[in-house]
C-alpha positions in Angstrom: 9.7 -23.3 36.7 5.9 -23.0 37.0 3.7 -24.4 34.3 1.8 -21.9 32.2 -1.7 -20.4 32.4 -3.4 -23.4 30.7 -2.8 -25.2 34.1 -1.9 -22.7 36.8 -4.4 -20.1 38.0 -5.0 -17.8 40.9 -6.7 -20.8 42.6 -5.0 -23.9 43.8 -3.6 -26.6 41.6 -2.4 -29.6 43.6 -1.8 -33.4 43.6 -0.2 -33.6 40.1 0.2 -36.8 38.2 2.1 -36.9 34.9 1.7 -39.9 32.6 4.9 -41.8 31.6 4.9 -40.2 28.1 4.9 -36.8 29.7 1.9 -35.6 27.6 -1.0 -35.9 30.0 -1.2 -34.1 33.4 -3.9 -34.8 36.0 -4.3 -32.6 39.1 -6.7 -31.4 41.7 -8.1 -27.8 41.4 -10.1 -25.5 43.6 -10.6 -21.8 42.9 -10.2 -20.7 46.5 -8.3 -22.6 49.2 -10.0 -20.6 52.0 -13.4 -22.3 51.2 -14.0 -25.3 53.4 -14.4 -28.7 51.8 -18.1 -29.0 52.7 -18.7 -25.9 50.5 -16.3 -27.0 47.7 -18.6 -30.0 47.3 -21.3 -27.8 45.9 -19.2 -25.4 43.7 -19.3 -27.5 40.6 -15.6 -26.7 39.9 -13.4 -28.3 42.6 -12.1 -31.7 41.6 -9.8 -33.5 39.2 -8.7 -31.8 36.0 -6.6 -32.9 33.1 -4.4 -31.1 30.5 -2.9 -32.7 27.4 0.3 -31.5 25.7 0.5 -31.4 21.9 3.8 -30.4 20.2 5.1 -29.1 23.5 2.1 -26.9 24.3 -0.3 -27.7 27.2 -4.0 -27.4 26.3 -6.5 -25.6 28.6 -7.4 -28.0 31.4 -10.7 -29.8 31.5 -12.6 -31.3 34.4 -12.6 -35.1 34.8 -16.2 -36.1 35.7 -16.3 -39.1 37.9 -19.9 -39.0 39.3 -23.3 -39.5 37.9 -25.2 -36.3 36.8 -27.0 -34.7 39.7 -25.0 -36.5 42.4 -22.4 -34.9 44.6 -18.7 -35.9 44.8 -15.5 -34.2 45.9 -12.7 -36.1 44.1 -8.9 -35.7 44.3 -5.5 -37.3 44.5 -5.5 -38.8 41.0 -2.9 -41.5 39.9 -3.0 -43.6 36.8 -1.7 -47.1 36.1 -2.4 -48.7 32.7 -6.1 -48.3 32.1 -7.1 -47.5 35.7 -7.5 -44.1 37.4 -7.3 -44.3 41.2 -8.7 -41.4 43.2 -10.1 -40.5 46.6 -13.6 -39.1 47.0 -16.1 -37.9 49.5 -19.4 -38.6 47.9 -23.0 -39.5 48.3 -23.6 -42.9 49.8 -20.3 -43.1 51.7 -19.2 -41.8 55.0 -15.8 -40.1 55.0 -13.2 -40.4 52.3 -12.7 -43.6 50.2 -10.6 -44.8 47.4 -12.2 -45.4 44.0 -11.0 -46.7 40.6 -12.3 -45.7 37.2 -11.6 -47.5 33.9 -10.5 -45.8 30.6 -12.9 -46.0 27.6 -11.5 -44.0 24.7 -10.6 -40.6 26.1 -13.1 -40.9 29.1 -13.0 -42.5 32.5 -16.1 -44.6 33.2 -17.3 -47.5 35.4 -15.9 -46.0 38.6 -16.2 -48.3 41.6 -15.3 -48.4 45.2 -11.9 -49.9 45.8 -13.1 -51.7 48.9 -13.3 -51.1 52.6 -10.2 -53.0 53.4 -7.8 -50.4 52.0 -9.5 -47.5 53.8 -10.7 -49.0 57.0 -8.4 -51.9 57.8 -5.2 -50.9 56.1 -5.7 -47.1 56.6 -4.2 -46.3 53.2 -3.6 -42.6 52.5 -2.6 -41.1 49.2 -1.1 -43.8 47.0 0.9 -44.6 43.9 0.9 -47.8 41.8 4.4 -48.7 40.5 5.0 -50.3 37.2 5.5 -53.7 38.8 2.0 -53.5 40.4 3.2 -52.6 43.9 1.0 -50.1 45.7 2.9 -47.5 47.8 1.1 -45.2 50.2 1.5 -43.1 53.3 -0.3 -44.0 56.5 -0.2 -43.3 60.2 -1.3 -46.9 60.9 0.1 -48.7 64.0 3.5 -50.4 63.6 5.3 -47.5 61.9 8.3 -45.5 63.0 6.2 -42.4 63.8 3.9 -39.9 62.2 3.2 -40.7 58.6 5.2 -43.6 57.2 5.5 -45.0 53.7 4.1 -48.5 53.2 4.0 -51.0 50.4 1.2 -53.5 49.4 1.1 -56.3 46.9 -1.8 -58.3 45.4 -2.1 -62.0 45.9 -5.0 -64.0 44.3 -6.6 -60.7 43.4 -6.5 -59.3 46.9 -4.3 -56.6 48.4 -2.2 -58.0 51.2 -1.4 -56.2 54.5 0.9 -53.2 54.2 4.7 -53.6 54.8 6.7 -50.7 56.2 9.4 -49.3 53.9 11.8 -48.9 56.7 14.7 -47.6 54.6 12.7 -44.4 53.9 10.9 -43.7 57.2 11.9 -41.7 60.3 10.1 -40.7 63.5 8.8 -37.7 61.5 6.5 -37.7 58.5 7.2 -39.3 55.1 4.5 -39.5 52.5 3.1 -38.8 49.0 5.3 -41.6 47.4 6.2 -41.9 43.7 8.4 -44.6 42.1 10.0 -43.8 38.8 8.9 -45.8 35.8 12.2 -47.7 35.6 11.9 -48.6 39.3 15.2 -47.1 40.2 14.2 -44.0 42.1 11.8 -43.5 45.0 10.6 -39.9 45.5 8.6 -38.7 48.5 7.8 -35.8 50.8 9.5 -35.2 54.1 9.6 -32.1 56.3 13.0 -30.2 56.1 13.8 -27.2 58.2 10.2 -26.5 58.9 8.7 -26.9 55.5 7.7 -29.8 53.2 10.5 -30.8 50.8 11.2 -33.5 48.2 13.6 -36.3 48.8 14.9 -39.1 46.5 16.2 -42.5 47.3 17.9 -44.8 44.7 17.6 -48.5 44.3 20.3 -50.3 46.2 20.0 -54.0 45.5 16.7 -55.2 47.0 16.4 -52.0 49.2 16.6 -48.2 49.0 19.6 -46.0 49.6 19.7 -43.2 52.2 17.3 -40.4 50.9 18.8 -37.2 49.7 17.2 -33.7 49.6 16.3 -32.6 46.1 13.8 -29.7 46.3 13.4 -27.7 49.5 10.9 -25.1 50.8 7.2 -25.8 50.4 7.5 -28.4 47.6 5.3 -31.5 47.6 3.7 -34.4 45.8 6.4 -35.4 43.2 5.6 -37.2 39.9 7.9 -38.0 37.1 7.6 -38.9 33.4 9.5 -41.7 31.8 12.4 -39.3 30.9 12.8 -38.4 34.6 11.4 -34.9 34.3 10.0 -33.8 37.7 6.6 -32.2 38.4 5.5 -31.1 41.8 3.3 -28.7 43.7 4.6 -25.5 45.3 2.5 -24.0 48.1 2.3 -20.3 48.8 1.7 -19.1 52.4 0.9 -15.7 54.0 0.7 -15.3 57.8 1.1 -19.1 58.1 -2.0 -19.7 55.9 -1.9 -21.3 52.5 -3.2 -18.8 49.9 -2.5 -20.6 46.6 -0.7 -23.6 45.0 0.8 -24.0 41.6 2.4 -26.9 39.7 6.0 -26.6 38.8 8.3 -28.5 36.4 12.0 -29.3 36.6 13.6 -30.9 33.6 16.2 -33.6 34.1 19.6 -32.8 32.6 21.5 -35.8 31.5 25.2 -35.7 32.0 
């Protein structure tokens, strides 16, 4: 089911991230998907937004400001782990798109800093997720994969991210990406094309590896994120004449049996 008007609008809501407690939702928003990125940079609206839920009701979303006043930035792809907000940004002083990290101070995100050239340039890290055990998962078309976009894992040693390792159990010669590992570490969710459209697949922990992925949500579904209870949030894209015209965030509650 789609989330309510506090979050979804006639514009595009994309790249959702739900916190483990299920009460804070980050996402990317732009009012018009037909506007190119170089113009979105100046609209004062496009970027990362957040909504908080109180007693089951989502509050009106607010923009998350991650740039100094008067300076330009186009931020997106938010993901949170502990007191760190990871995001990608095209901004003044940097060429292309880079990963950044902000730190929580009360209810604000401050002290944002560049995550380092190694992730972007050397490792070619795409959109990422930090699992509870500290492992970074990302998609990338870097050399050494099985084809197209693959899912990779990275771990830190002595404070430095080590070279990516291909998660071979999940990858094919097509595209796999937008990874998310459940808070208990038992489920791996990601996007893969199915019958001509993006769809959500899930793999379960099988010893030290992952089981064969199974299709969960088909037809223009993407970017899965789950709360601690296993409830699923994802983006649903709407197309007309092969062009995306809107995107909304959907919710699917987990039913325990």
